[in-house]
C-alpha positions as CSV (number, residue, x, y, z in Angstrom):
1,M,83.1,104.2,90.5
2,P,84.5,100.9,91.9
3,D,85.4,100.4,95.5
4,P,89.1,100.0,96.4
5,L,90.4,96.5,97.2
6,L,90.5,95.6,100.9
7,A,94.3,95.4,101.5
8,K,93.9,94.6,105.2
9,Q,90.9,94.5,107.6
10,G,92.7,96.7,110.2
11,P,95.2,99.5,110.1
12,Y,98.9,99.6,109.5
13,L,101.1,101.0,112.2
14,V,104.1,102.6,110.4
15,E,107.2,104.5,111.5
16,L,107.6,107.8,109.5
17,K,110.9,109.8,109.2
18,A,110.9,113.5,109.5
19,G,111.0,115.3,106.1
20,R,110.4,112.2,104.1
21,T,107.4,112.1,101.7
22,Y,105.3,108.9,101.4
23,F,102.5,108.0,99.1
24,W,99.6,106.0,100.7
25,C,98.0,103.4,98.4
26,S,94.3,104.3,97.9
27,C,93.4,101.5,95.5
28,G,94.3,98.5,97.7
29,A,96.3,96.8,94.9
30,S,99.8,97.8,95.9
31,K,102.2,95.0,96.9
32,R,104.0,97.5,99.2
33,Q,101.0,98.1,101.5
34,P,100.2,100.6,102.9
35,F,102.3,102.5,100.4
36,C,101.8,102.9,96.6
37,D,103.7,100.9,94.1
38,G,101.9,102.3,91.0
39,S,99.3,99.5,90.8
40,H,96.6,102.1,90.4
41,A,97.8,103.1,86.9
42,G,94.9,103.3,84.5
43,S,92.3,103.5,87.3
44,H,90.6,106.5,88.9
45,F,92.5,106.0,92.1
46,T,95.3,108.4,93.1
47,P,97.8,107.8,95.9
48,R,97.6,110.2,98.9
49,K,100.8,112.2,99.6
50,L,102.0,112.4,103.2
51,T,105.1,114.3,104.3
52,A,106.2,113.6,107.8
53,S,106.9,116.7,109.9
54,Q,108.7,114.7,112.6
55,N,109.8,111.2,113.3
56,S,106.7,109.4,114.5
57,E,104.4,106.4,114.3
58,A,101.2,106.8,112.2
59,V,98.1,104.6,111.9
60,L,97.4,104.3,108.2
61,C,94.2,102.8,106.8
62,G,94.4,99.2,105.5
63,C,90.8,98.8,104.3
64,K,91.1,101.9,102.0
65,H,87.6,103.1,103.0
66,T,88.7,105.8,105.4
67,G,87.3,109.3,105.2
68,R,90.5,110.6,106.6
69,G,93.0,109.0,104.1
70,P,95.7,108.1,104.6
71,F,94.9,107.9,108.3
72,C,92.6,105.1,109.7
73,D,89.2,106.2,111.0
74,C,88.2,102.6,111.8
75,I,85.2,102.8,109.3
76,R,85.7,99.1,108.4
77,N,85.1,98.1,112.0
78,N,82.0,100.3,112.3
79,L,84.0,102.8,114.2
80,T,84.4,100.4,117.2
81,A,88.1,99.6,116.8
82,T,90.9,101.7,118.3
83,H,94.3,102.5,117.1
84,D,95.5,99.6,119.2
85,A,94.0,97.4,116.5
86,A,97.3,97.8,114.8
87,D,99.3,95.1,116.4
88,R,102.5,96.6,117.9
89,E,104.4,93.6,116.4
90,E,103.3,94.7,113.0
91,V,105.0,98.1,113.0
92,L,106.4,98.7,109.6
93,S,109.5,100.7,109.1
94,A,108.8,103.1,106.2
95,G,112.3,103.9,105.4
């Protein structure tokens, strides 16, 4: 089984809206990172569904190697990075 593409070395900090459903890209090929755009079609990758229970920020994995997908567990940084690795100026509005 091939590894996912590395979309970003660090995590994505995103704003989620209560009640909205999102699909996190697990393959790394999406042009709408960290969310799925269907680029996984024909592969063994499947996007991970995430429904926000409240308005909040979330730290989503950019390297696609997390064991907690869609959430970052800093595996790419040998577990030494913190959630602060997602630069506050890179907060993505997810809708």
